[in-house]
N, C-alpha and C positions, 0 to 999 in steps of 0.2 A: 222748653221742650227739648228732648234729646233725640238724636238720630244715631242708632247703632248700625254702623256701616257693614258689619260682618258677623253673622250668627248662623248656627246650624240647629234650628229649632225642630227640624224634622228628625233629629237624633232620637233614638229610642228612649233616652232619658226623659223626654217630654211626653211620652205616650200617655201617661196617666192624667196630665193636666194641660195639654197643648192648647186646646180651644179656650179653656177658662183663662189661661195666661194671656193669650192674644187678645181676648176680649177686655182684659184689664189694662192694656197698654196706655190708654188715654188717662186713666186715673193715676197712673204712675209717671205721667209726663213724658211718655215715649211717643214722639210723633210718628216714627217709623223705624223698621229695621230691614236689612237686606238678608234674605235667606240664600246662603251661598252653597252651591253644589260642589261635589268632589269626584263624581263619576257620572256616567250617562243616566243611570237609574235615578240618582239623587237630583239630576238636572230636571228630569220630568217632575219629580216630587216638589222641587223648589218652585217651578212654574205653577203647579196646582195650588200650592199654599198661597202664593202671591195673588193668584186670580180669585181666591176665596175671600181674602181679607184686604180691606182698604189700606191698612198701615204696613203691609208687607210687600216688598219688592224682591226680585229674584236675580241671581247670577247663575249662569250655567257654564260648566267646564269640567275638566278632569285634573285632579290633584296629582302631583308628581308620584305619589305612592301608588297611584292606581292606573298609570299609563301603560303598564306592561302588556295588556291585552288589547290596546287600542288598534283600530284600523282606520284607513283614510275615509271610509264611509261614515265613521262616527263624526267627522268634521261636518258632514252634510246634516247630521242630526242637530249639531250645535247651531249651524247656520239657520235651520228652520225654527229652532226654539228661540233664537235671538230676535225673530220677527214678532214675537208676542209682546203685547203692549207693556206688560209689567216687568219684562226682562231688561235690566239696566247695565249689565256687564257680562263679560266672558271670564269666568273664573270659578274656583281659584285654580290657577295654573302656576307652574314654576319649577323650582328645584328643591329637593330635600335630601341632603347627604347624611342626615343624622342617623338613620337606621340602616343596618347592614342588609336587611331583607327587602329594602326598597329596590325597584328596578335599577339597572346599572345607570351610571352617570350618563353614558352615551345615549341610552334610550330616553332618559328624562330630558336631556338637552334637545333631542330630536323632536319630541312632542311638545315641549315648551315652545320651540320656534314655530312649529306647525300651528299651534293654537294662537300664538301671537299673530301670525300671518292671516289666519282665519278672521280674527278680530279686526285687523286692519282692512281686510277685504270688505267686510260688512260695516265698518266704521262704528265700532262699539268699544267702550273702555274695557281694560283688563284689570283683574285683581290678581296680584302677584304674591305667591308664597315663596319665601326664601329662607331656608334653614341650613346653617353651616355651609352656605354656598353663595355668599354675596358676590365674590369676584366673578364667578361664572354667570350669575344672574345678570349682573351689570353688563358683562360682555355680550351676552345674547340679546339683551334689550337694545344695546347699541348696534349690533350686527343686523338686527331685524328692523331697526328704525322705529322701535316702539317709543311712544311718548305720551300716551293718554291712558291714565288709570291710577291705580292705588297700589302701593307697597303695603300689604296688610300685616298687622301684628309686628311692626318693625322692631328688629333686634340688632341692627347694625350700628356702626359708628356714626359720629357726626360727619366725618369725611365722606363716607359712602352716601349718607343722606344728602349732602351737598351735590354730589354727582347726579343722584336720582332727581333731585329738585331741579337741577339745571336742565335735565332731559325733559321735564314737564310733569313729573309724577307727584301725586299727593302722598303724604306719609300718615299712616294710621297707627295710633297708639292704643295698646290694649292693657289688660289687667296687670301685667308684670311691672308697669310703671309704679304700682302701689307697693311692690314687694321691697323688703329691706335690702335685698342684694341687687336692686335695679342698676345702680351706679351709672354707667354710660348712657342708659336710656333716659335718665333725668336730664342730661345735657341735651339730648336730641329733642326732648319735649319742649325745651326752652328755645332751641335753635330754629326749629321749623317755622317759617313765616306763617302768620295766622291765616293767610288766605290759601294755604296748602295743608292745613292741619285737619286731621280727622280723628274720631274716637270710635272704639269698637269693643265688643266683648269676646268675640270668637267662641260664644256659647256653644256647647256646655262646658268648654274647657277653660282653664286658667282663671278662675273667679278671682276678682280683685279683693284686697283687704277691704272690709273686715270679714269677708265671706270665703277666704281662701280655703280650699279643700272641699267646698260644697259644689253642687251643680251650679254652673254659671248660667245667667239668663240676661236678655237685653235690658231688663230693669236695672241691672248692676252697672250699666254704662255710666250712670251718674257718679259712681265712685272714681272711675277713670277720669271723668271730666273734672271732678272736684280736685283730684291730685294734680292734674296738669294745670288747672287754673291757679292753684296755690303756687306751683313752681313758676308760673308766668306772672304772678302777683296781679291777678285780675279777678273780678267777680265770676263765680261759676255760671251765673245767668248769661253774662256776656259771652263767655266761651261756648256755652251751649248753643246760643244763637249763631255764632260764627261757624262752629263745626256743622251745625244743621244746614246752614246755607252752603257751606263747602260741599257737603254730601249731595245736595240737590244739584249743585253745579257739575261735579264730576260725573254724577249719574244721569245728568241731563233731565232732571225731573222738573216740570214746569209748576 
């Protein structure tokens, strides 16, 4: 059974078949997936989805691209949502310097730190998004004393992974590990200790081979697992069990 640690099944791309797809998780060997929010509205939606289905957990938080209109009162909303039984993390939060129309770096950094501090205050793991911003991401994690959570859809170097692992984070590998131009990510997939390794889809984005270009979904996490298992020279069933147990550990799922 596979655990997809990061998906966005509330995305409109699933509107036509969301319920049927979730009902089919068991027959596709998916033990669970985490529905990850990107703003306040999607945080409420993630909780609703998780509370409706046994195999769905939720993470609530605001993505760096969406922090421009945040207010301090929104942190109270996240605090309250994190009290719900199926909420397992605060995220996805972080930094994204890739797009020019994202909020300024200063605003992103401010709200990244505030959301980290909120998570620390209520003692819940974080899910970190970092795109073209690894140095600042690491610096803020260090400055805030963050040490509990996941670096999702990891795209950095082995050197950065070592720093993050030493801080206590888990590294999650997504569909790009199956791409022909993956390069450095292949080294990371082998380097990460097996007790800190996670797999994800980031659905509906970045579908792995052989489905690249199609809508991604949690069922495709098996292709990520298959590729990482091959790189690590181990059976896919063994890696599936390891990463599922790791997901339950970081998300504190009994």
